[in-house]
ROSE-4610 file (N, C-alpha, C; in Angstrom, 1 decimal, always signed):
// ROSE-4610
residu = [M/M/M/S/S/S/D/D/D/V/V/V/E/E/E/V/V/V/M/M/M/E/E/E/E/E/E/N/N/N/R/R/R/R/R/R/Q/Q/Q/I/I/I/L/L/L/W/W/W/L/L/L/L/L/L/V/V/V/I/I/I/G/G/G/I/I/I/V/V/V/S/S/S/W/W/W/Q/Q/Q/G/G/G/F/F/F/D/D/D/L/L/L/A/A/A/A/A/A/D/D/D/S/S/S/L/L/L/K/K/K/L/L/L/T/T/T/G/G/G/G/G/G/L/L/L/H/H/H/A/A/A/L/L/L/W/W/W/I/I/I/A/A/A/A/A/A/K/K/K/T/T/T/A/A/A/S/S/S/L/L/L/T/T/T/G/G/G/A/A/A/I/I/I/T/T/T/W/W/W/A/A/A/V/V/V/A/A/A/M/M/M/I/I/I/R/R/R/M/M/M/S/S/S/F/F/F/F/F/F/R/R/R/R/R/R/R/R/R/M/M/M/K/K/K/R/R/R/R/R/R/P/P/P/A/A/A/V/V/V/A/A/A/A/A/A/A/A/A/L/L/L/E/E/E/D/D/D/E/E/E/V/V/V/V/V/V/Q/Q/Q/D/D/D/A/A/A/R/R/R/L/L/L/R/R/R/A/A/A/L/L/L/V/V/V/L/L/L/A/A/A/F/F/F/Q/Q/Q/V/V/V/T/T/T/L/L/L/A/A/A/T/T/T/L/L/L/G/G/G/M/M/M/L/L/L/L/L/L/A/A/A/V/V/V/D/D/D/L/L/L/L/L/L/H/H/H/P/P/P/L/L/L/P/P/P/L/L/L/Q/Q/Q/F/F/F/G/G/G/V/V/V/R/R/R/L/L/L/T/T/T/V/V/V/M/M/M/I/I/I/G/G/G/V/V/V/S/S/S/V/V/V/A/A/A/L/L/L/V/V/V/S/S/S/F/F/F/L/L/L/R/R/R/A/A/A/R/R/R/K/K/K/A/A/A/E/E/E/E/E/E/N/N/N/G/G/G]
num = [1/1/1/2/2/2/3/3/3/4/4/4/5/5/5/6/6/6/7/7/7/8/8/8/9/9/9/10/10/10/11/11/11/12/12/12/13/13/13/14/14/14/15/15/15/16/16/16/17/17/17/18/18/18/19/19/19/20/20/20/21/21/21/22/22/22/23/23/23/24/24/24/25/25/25/26/26/26/27/27/27/28/28/28/29/29/29/30/30/30/31/31/31/32/32/32/33/33/33/34/34/34/35/35/35/36/36/36/37/37/37/38/38/38/39/39/39/40/40/40/41/41/41/42/42/42/43/43/43/44/44/44/45/45/45/46/46/46/47/47/47/48/48/48/49/49/49/50/50/50/51/51/51/52/52/52/53/53/53/54/54/54/55/55/55/56/56/56/57/57/57/58/58/58/59/59/59/60/60/60/61/61/61/62/62/62/63/63/63/64/64/64/65/65/65/66/66/66/67/67/67/68/68/68/69/69/69/70/70/70/71/71/71/72/72/72/73/73/73/74/74/74/75/75/75/76/76/76/77/77/77/78/78/78/79/79/79/80/80/80/81/81/81/82/82/82/83/83/83/84/84/84/85/85/85/86/86/86/87/87/87/88/88/88/89/89/89/90/90/90/91/91/91/92/92/92/93/93/93/94/94/94/95/95/95/96/96/96/97/97/97/98/98/98/99/99/99/100/100/100/101/101/101/102/102/102/103/103/103/104/104/104/105/105/105/106/106/106/107/107/107/108/108/108/109/109/109/110/110/110/111/111/111/112/112/112/113/113/113/114/114/114/115/115/115/116/116/116/117/117/117/118/118/118/119/119/119/120/120/120/121/121/121/122/122/122/123/123/123/124/124/124/125/125/125/126/126/126/127/127/127/128/128/128/129/129/129/130/130/130/131/131/131/132/132/132/133/133/133/134/134/134/135/135/135/136/136/136/137/137/137/138/138/138/139/139/139/140/140/140/141/141/141/142/142/142/143/143/143/144/144/144/145/145/145/146/146/146/147/147/147/148/148/148/149/149/149/150/150/150]
x = [+0.8/+0.1/+0.9/+0.5/+1.1/+1.0/+1.7/+1.6/+0.2/-0.3/-1.6/-2.7/-2.6/-3.6/-3.4/-2.3/-2.1/-2.8/-2.5/-3.1/-4.6/-5.1/-6.4/-7.1/-6.6/-7.2/-7.0/-6.0/-5.9/-7.0/-7.2/-8.2/-9.5/-9.8/-11.1/-11.3/-10.3/-10.4/-10.6/-9.9/-10.1/-11.6/-12.1/-13.4/-14.5/-14.3/-15.2/-15.1/-13.9/-13.8/-14.5/-14.4/-15.2/-16.6/-17.1/-18.5/-19.0/-18.2/-18.5/-18.4/-17.3/-17.1/-18.2/-18.7/-19.7/-21.0/-21.3/-22.7/-22.8/-21.9/-21.8/-21.6/-20.9/-20.7/-22.0/-22.4/-23.5/-24.8/-25.0/-26.2/-26.5/-25.4/-25.6/-25.7/-25.1/-25.2/-26.7/-27.2/-28.7/-29.6/-29.3/-30.1/-29.9/-28.7/-28.6/-29.2/-29.3/-30.0/-31.5/-32.0/-33.5/-33.8/-33.0/-33.1/-33.2/-32.3/-32.3/-33.5/-34.0/-35.3/-36.5/-36.5/-37.8/-37.7/-36.6/-36.4/-36.2/-35.3/-35.1/-34.2/-33.8/-33.0/-31.7/-31.2/-29.9/-28.6/-28.9/-28.1/-28.0/-29.0/-29.2/-28.5/-28.5/-28.0/-26.5/-26.0/-24.6/-24.0/-24.7/-24.2/-24.2/-25.2/-25.3/-24.1/-23.9/-22.8/-21.3/-21.2/-20.0/-19.9/-20.9/-20.8/-20.5/-21.2/-20.9/-19.3/-19.0/-17.4/-16.5/-16.8/-16.1/-16.1/-17.3/-17.5/-16.7/-16.7/-15.8/-14.3/-13.8/-12.6/-12.2/-13.1/-12.8/-12.9/-13.7/-13.8/-12.3/-11.8/-10.6/-9.4/-9.4/-8.3/-8.4/-9.6/-9.6/-9.2/-9.5/-9.1/-7.6/-7.1/-5.6/-4.9/-5.5/-5.0/-5.2/-6.2/-6.6/-5.4/-5.0/-3.9/-2.6/-2.2/-1.0/-1.2/-2.4/-2.6/-2.4/-2.9/-2.6/-1.1/-0.4/+0.9/+1.7/+1.3/+2.1/+1.7/+0.6/+0.2/+1.0/+1.3/+2.1/+3.4/+3.8/+5.4/+5.6/+4.3/+4.2/+3.4/+3.9/+2.9/+2.4/+3.2/+2.7/+1.6/+1.7/+0.7/-0.7/-0.4/-1.5/-2.2/-1.5/-2.2/-3.1/-2.6/-3.2/-4.7/-4.4/-5.6/-6.6/-6.2/-7.1/-7.4/-7.6/-7.9/-9.4/-9.8/-11.1/-12.3/-12.0/-12.9/-13.4/-12.3/-12.3/-13.0/-12.6/-13.2/-14.8/-15.0/-16.5/-17.2/-16.6/-17.3/-17.5/-16.5/-16.5/-17.6/-17.8/-18.8/-20.2/-20.4/-21.7/-22.0/-21.1/-21.3/-21.8/-21.1/-21.4/-22.7/-23.1/-24.5/-25.7/-25.4/-26.3/-26.4/-25.3/-25.4/-26.1/-25.9/-26.7/-28.1/-28.6/-30.0/-30.6/-29.8/-30.2/-30.3/-29.4/-29.4/-30.7/-30.9/-32.2/-33.5/-33.5/-34.7/-34.8/-33.6/-33.7/-34.1/-33.8/-34.3/-35.7/-36.3/-37.7/-38.5/-37.9/-38.6/-38.7/-37.5/-37.5/-38.4/-38.5/-39.3/-40.9/-41.2/-42.6/-42.8/-41.9/-42.1/-42.3/-41.4/-41.4/-42.9/-43.5/-44.8/-45.9/-45.6/-46.4/-45.9/-44.5/-43.9/-42.7/-42.7/-41.4/-40.1/-39.2/-37.9/-36.7/-35.8/-34.9/-33.9/-33.5/-32.7/-31.4/-30.7/-29.6/-29.7/-30.8/-31.1/-31.3/-32.0/-32.1/-30.7/-29.9/-28.7/-27.7/-27.5/-26.7/-27.2/-28.5/-29.0/-28.6/-29.0/-28.6/-27.2/-26.3/-25.0/-24.5/-24.8/-24.5/-25.0/-26.3/-26.9/-26.1/-25.9/-25.2/-23.7/-23.0/-21.5/-21.6/-22.4/-22.4/-22.7/-23.8/-24.3/-23.2/-22.5/-21.3/-20.2/-19.9/-18.8/-19.2/-20.4/-20.9/-21.1/-21.7/-21.9/-20.6/-19.4/-18.2/-17.6/-17.8/-17.1/-17.9/-19.3/-20.1/-19.7/-19.4/-19.1/-17.8/-16.7/-15.5/-15.6/-16.4/-16.5/-17.2/-18.2/-18.8/-17.9/-17.0/-16.0/-15.0/-14.5/-13.6/-14.1/-15.5/-16.2/-16.4/-16.3/-16.7/-18.1]
y = [-1.1/+0.0/+1.2/+2.3/+3.5/+4.3/+5.3/+6.2/+6.9/+7.1/+7.8/+6.9/+5.6/+4.7/+4.3/+4.3/+4.0/+5.2/+6.4/+7.7/+7.7/+7.4/+7.2/+6.3/+5.1/+4.1/+4.6/+5.2/+5.8/+6.8/+7.6/+8.8/+8.0/+6.9/+6.2/+5.7/+5.1/+4.4/+5.5/+6.5/+7.6/+8.1/+8.4/+9.0/+7.9/+6.6/+5.6/+5.5/+5.8/+5.8/+7.0/+8.2/+9.3/+9.2/+8.5/+8.3/+7.4/+6.3/+5.4/+6.0/+6.7/+7.4/+8.3/+9.3/+10.3/+9.7/+8.7/+8.2/+7.4/+6.6/+5.8/+6.7/+7.7/+8.7/+9.4/+10.0/+11.1/+10.2/+9.1/+8.3/+7.6/+6.9/+6.2/+7.2/+8.4/+9.4/+10.0/+10.1/+10.7/+9.5/+8.2/+7.2/+7.0/+7.2/+7.2/+8.5/+9.6/+10.8/+10.5/+9.9/+9.4/+8.4/+7.4/+6.4/+7.1/+8.0/+8.8/+9.5/+10.3/+11.1/+10.2/+9.0/+8.2/+7.2/+7.3/+6.2/+4.9/+4.7/+3.3/+2.6/+1.4/+0.4/+1.2/+0.9/+1.5/+0.8/-0.6/-1.4/-1.0/-0.8/-0.1/+1.3/+2.1/+3.5/+3.3/+2.3/+2.0/+1.6/+0.7/+0.2/+1.2/+2.1/+3.2/+4.1/+4.5/+5.3/+4.7/+3.5/+2.8/+3.0/+2.5/+2.6/+4.0/+5.0/+6.3/+6.7/+6.3/+6.6/+6.0/+4.7/+4.0/+4.9/+5.3/+6.2/+7.5/+8.0/+9.1/+9.0/+8.0/+7.5/+7.4/+6.5/+6.3/+7.6/+8.5/+9.8/+10.5/+10.5/+11.2/+10.6/+9.3/+8.5/+8.9/+9.0/+9.3/+10.7/+11.6/+13.1/+13.1/+12.4/+12.3/+11.8/+10.7/+10.0/+11.0/+11.9/+12.8/+13.9/+14.4/+15.3/+14.8/+13.7/+12.9/+12.8/+12.5/+12.3/+13.6/+14.7/+16.1/+16.4/+16.2/+16.5/+15.6/+14.3/+13.7/+14.2/+14.8/+15.4/+16.6/+17.4/+18.6/+18.2/+17.0/+16.6/+16.1/+15.6/+15.1/+15.9/+17.1/+17.9/+17.2/+16.3/+15.6/+14.7/+13.9/+13.0/+13.7/+14.9/+15.7/+16.3/+16.8/+17.3/+16.1/+15.0/+13.7/+13.5/+13.6/+13.3/+14.4/+15.7/+16.8/+17.3/+16.5/+16.8/+17.4/+17.8/+18.4/+17.6/+16.3/+15.2/+15.1/+15.1/+15.1/+16.3/+17.6/+18.8/+18.9/+18.2/+18.2/+17.3/+16.2/+15.3/+15.9/+16.6/+17.4/+18.3/+19.1/+20.2/+19.5/+18.4/+17.7/+17.2/+16.7/+16.3/+17.3/+18.4/+19.5/+20.0/+20.2/+20.7/+19.6/+18.3/+17.4/+17.5/+17.5/+17.6/+18.8/+19.9/+21.1/+20.9/+20.4/+20.1/+19.2/+18.1/+17.1/+17.8/+18.7/+19.4/+20.3/+21.0/+21.9/+21.0/+19.9/+19.0/+18.3/+18.1/+17.6/+18.6/+19.9/+20.9/+21.2/+21.2/+21.2/+20.2/+19.0/+17.9/+18.1/+18.4/+18.6/+19.9/+20.8/+21.8/+21.4/+20.5/+20.0/+19.1/+18.2/+17.4/+18.2/+19.3/+20.2/+20.7/+21.1/+21.5/+20.6/+19.2/+18.4/+17.9/+17.8/+17.3/+18.0/+19.0/+19.9/+18.9/+19.3/+18.6/+19.5/+19.0/+19.7/+20.2/+21.4/+22.1/+21.3/+20.7/+20.0/+18.9/+18.1/+17.0/+17.3/+18.4/+18.9/+19.2/+19.9/+20.4/+19.2/+18.3/+17.2/+16.2/+16.0/+15.2/+15.8/+17.0/+17.7/+17.7/+17.9/+17.9/+16.5/+15.5/+14.0/+13.7/+14.1/+13.8/+14.4/+15.8/+16.6/+16.1/+15.9/+15.3/+14.0/+13.1/+11.7/+11.7/+12.6/+12.5/+13.1/+14.1/+14.7/+13.7/+13.0/+12.0/+10.9/+10.3/+9.2/+9.6/+10.8/+11.2/+11.4/+11.9/+11.9/+10.7/+9.7/+8.4/+7.6/+7.9/+7.2/+7.9/+9.1/+9.8/+9.2/+9.1/+8.6/+7.1/+6.4/+5.0/+4.9/+5.7/+5.8/+6.1/+7.1/+7.6/+6.6/+5.7/+4.6/+3.6/+3.2/+2.2/+2.5/+3.9/+4.3/+4.6]
z = [+0.0/-0.1/+0.0/-0.8/-0.8/+0.4/+0.7/+1.9/+1.9/+0.7/+0.7/+1.1/+0.6/+1.0/+2.5/+3.1/+4.5/+5.2/+4.9/+5.7/+5.4/+4.3/+4.0/+5.0/+5.1/+6.0/+7.5/+7.8/+9.2/+9.3/+8.5/+8.7/+8.8/+8.0/+8.0/+9.5/+9.9/+11.2/+12.3/+12.2/+13.3/+13.2/+11.9/+11.9/+12.5/+12.1/+12.9/+14.2/+14.8/+16.2/+16.8/+16.2/+16.5/+16.5/+15.5/+15.4/+16.5/+16.8/+17.8/+19.1/+19.4/+20.6/+20.9/+20.1/+20.4/+20.6/+19.8/+19.9/+21.1/+21.5/+22.8/+24.0/+23.9/+25.1/+25.4/+24.4/+24.7/+24.6/+23.9/+23.9/+25.1/+25.7/+26.9/+28.0/+28.0/+29.0/+29.0/+27.9/+27.9/+28.3/+28.0/+28.5/+30.0/+30.6/+32.1/+32.6/+32.2/+32.7/+32.6/+31.6/+31.5/+32.6/+32.8/+33.8/+35.2/+35.5/+36.7/+36.8/+35.9/+35.9/+36.2/+35.5/+35.6/+36.8/+37.6/+38.7/+38.2/+37.1/+36.6/+37.4/+37.1/+38.0/+38.0/+39.3/+39.5/+38.8/+38.5/+37.7/+36.3/+35.7/+34.3/+34.2/+35.4/+35.3/+35.4/+36.2/+36.3/+35.0/+34.3/+33.0/+32.0/+31.9/+30.9/+31.2/+32.4/+32.7/+32.6/+32.7/+32.3/+30.9/+30.1/+28.6/+28.1/+28.7/+28.4/+28.6/+29.7/+30.1/+29.0/+28.7/+27.5/+26.2/+26.0/+24.7/+24.7/+26.1/+26.2/+25.9/+26.7/+26.4/+25.0/+24.2/+22.8/+22.1/+22.4/+21.7/+22.0/+23.3/+23.6/+22.9/+22.7/+22.2/+20.6/+20.1/+18.6/+18.3/+19.3/+19.1/+19.1/+20.0/+20.0/+18.8/+18.5/+17.2/+16.0/+16.0/+15.1/+15.0/+16.3/+16.4/+15.9/+16.2/+15.5/+14.0/+13.6/+12.1/+11.5/+12.0/+11.4/+11.4/+12.5/+12.6/+11.4/+11.2/+10.2/+8.9/+8.6/+7.4/+7.1/+8.2/+7.8/+7.5/+8.0/+7.6/+6.3/+5.7/+4.3/+3.4/+2.9/+2.1/+0.9/+0.2/-1.1/-0.7/+0.3/+0.9/+1.3/+2.0/+2.4/+1.2/+0.2/-1.1/-1.6/-1.8/-2.3/-1.4/-0.2/+0.9/+0.8/+0.4/+0.5/-0.9/-1.8/-3.2/-3.2/-4.4/-4.6/-4.3/-4.4/-4.2/-2.8/-2.0/-0.5/+0.1/-0.5/-0.1/-0.3/-1.7/-2.0/-1.0/-0.7/+0.3/+1.6/+2.0/+3.4/+3.3/+2.2/+2.3/+2.1/+1.3/+1.3/+2.6/+3.5/+4.7/+5.7/+5.6/+6.3/+6.1/+4.9/+4.4/+5.0/+4.8/+5.2/+6.8/+7.5/+8.9/+9.4/+8.8/+9.1/+8.8/+7.7/+7.5/+8.4/+8.9/+9.9/+11.3/+11.5/+12.8/+13.0/+11.9/+11.8/+12.0/+11.3/+11.4/+12.8/+13.4/+14.8/+15.8/+15.7/+16.4/+16.3/+15.0/+14.6/+15.4/+15.3/+16.1/+17.5/+18.1/+19.4/+20.1/+19.2/+19.6/+19.4/+18.4/+18.3/+19.6/+20.0/+21.0/+22.4/+22.5/+23.6/+23.7/+22.8/+22.9/+23.6/+23.5/+24.1/+25.6/+25.6/+26.8/+27.0/+28.0/+28.1/+28.4/+27.6/+27.7/+28.3/+29.0/+29.5/+28.5/+28.6/+27.5/+27.3/+28.4/+28.1/+27.4/+27.5/+26.7/+25.1/+24.9/+23.5/+22.8/+23.7/+23.1/+23.0/+23.8/+23.7/+22.6/+22.5/+21.4/+20.0/+19.9/+18.6/+18.3/+19.3/+18.9/+18.6/+19.2/+19.0/+17.6/+17.2/+15.9/+14.8/+15.0/+14.0/+13.6/+14.8/+14.5/+13.8/+14.5/+13.8/+12.4/+12.1/+10.7/+9.7/+10.2/+9.3/+9.2/+10.2/+10.2/+9.2/+9.5/+8.7/+7.1/+7.1/+5.6/+4.7/+5.5/+4.8/+4.5/+5.5/+5.2/+4.1/+4.0/+3.0/+1.6/+1.6/+0.4/+0.0/+0.8/+0.4/-0.1/+0.7/+0.1/-1.2/-1.4/-2.7/-3.8/-3.6/-4.4/-4.8/-3.8/-3.9/-4.9/-4.6/-5.3/-6.8/-7.0/-8.4/-8.5]
């Protein structure tokens, strides 16, 4: 495998770790908060908090790996240029646009639900951020995979 392919695979792994990390971190933490509010089983609350902590650690490790990845890209300008071509930039822009649209739709749904049943502000903000970030990352990864498959 060439340097570009190795770096592309590293980027793909890091982005999937970020998706897994944020969804498990925030998702299980929101579930734990919901269990606490509804008086759910304490054992389930502990399991959700443990899974959330594991997700937070996964997110932190992926962010550290991303900073090392960016540092390696700065040391290899030719590889960086190949990894940041116009196709990648287009995929990144499309992912951002889709994430923005999904974020707005999520906010609209949360506002509609809030009319019937008041939601804590923190719940809505964290859910919206989790969905927006995960949609952006997954959309970018899918666009890259579609481009590679032709």
